[in-house]
VMD Tcl script that draws the C-alpha trace (Angstrom):
set ca {
  {166.84 220.87 170.75}
  {168.73 223.89 171.33}
  {172.12 222.05 171.62}
  {171.36 220.86 168.22}
  {170.01 223.64 166.56}
  {171.98 226.82 167.91}
  {174.92 228.10 166.21}
  {174.69 225.68 163.07}
  {173.75 226.51 159.64}
  {171.36 223.98 157.96}
  {170.99 223.63 154.15}
  {167.42 223.77 153.18}
  {166.99 222.50 149.17}
  {164.53 224.95 147.13}
  {164.13 223.58 143.79}
  {167.65 223.69 142.24}
  {168.84 225.91 144.97}
  {170.40 225.38 148.33}
  {169.74 228.20 151.07}
  {171.87 228.08 154.41}
  {169.43 228.76 157.29}
  {170.96 229.53 160.75}
  {169.56 227.12 163.60}
  {168.70 230.19 165.62}
  {166.02 231.16 162.72}
  {164.54 227.23 162.70}
  {164.06 227.47 166.53}
  {162.21 230.73 166.75}
  {160.03 229.50 163.62}
  {159.02 226.53 165.77}
  {158.41 228.27 168.94}
  {161.14 226.01 170.52}
  {163.21 228.95 172.17}
  {160.81 229.73 175.05}
  {160.67 227.54 177.95}
  {161.64 224.33 176.31}
  {162.42 222.42 179.59}
  {158.70 223.22 181.23}
  {156.95 221.35 178.24}
  {159.21 218.54 178.71}
  {158.43 218.32 182.70}
  {154.82 218.44 181.64}
  {154.86 215.56 179.30}
  {156.91 213.67 181.77}
  {154.21 214.62 184.46}
  {151.43 213.88 182.27}
  {152.40 210.27 181.36}
  {153.53 209.23 184.73}
  {150.00 210.22 186.01}
  {148.39 208.58 183.59}
  {150.30 205.42 183.98}
  {149.58 205.68 188.01}
  {145.85 206.26 186.93}
  {145.79 203.22 184.51}
  {147.72 201.20 187.50}
  {145.00 202.26 190.24}
  {142.15 201.24 187.63}
  {143.38 197.81 187.03}
  {143.93 197.09 190.56}
  {140.90 198.36 191.55}
  {138.39 196.73 189.09}
  {140.31 193.77 187.99}
  {139.29 190.75 190.37}
  {141.82 188.22 191.07}
  {141.11 184.78 192.23}
  {142.81 183.77 195.61}
  {144.99 181.15 195.40}
  {143.87 177.71 197.22}
  {146.39 175.89 198.99}
  {144.87 172.19 198.90}
}
mol new
graphics top color blue
foreach p $ca { graphics top sphere $p radius 0.5 }
foreach p [lrange $ca 0 end-1] q [lrange $ca 1 end] { graphics top cylinder $p $q radius 0.2 }
display resetview
């Protein structure tokens, strides 16, 4: 997000007026300027771990019928 916001000015409409707001101010207001990559890494690791747990549970508790070669 820093690539999109930093160094650019965005126009925010306020009634009949348009106020230019620097992208750096938007980043600091949303608190995205401090360690954004760590948050992405935590989200990816959490999603991967969640899917691994679901995969394990599905293999462990869903019984499958053995195929009969008749």
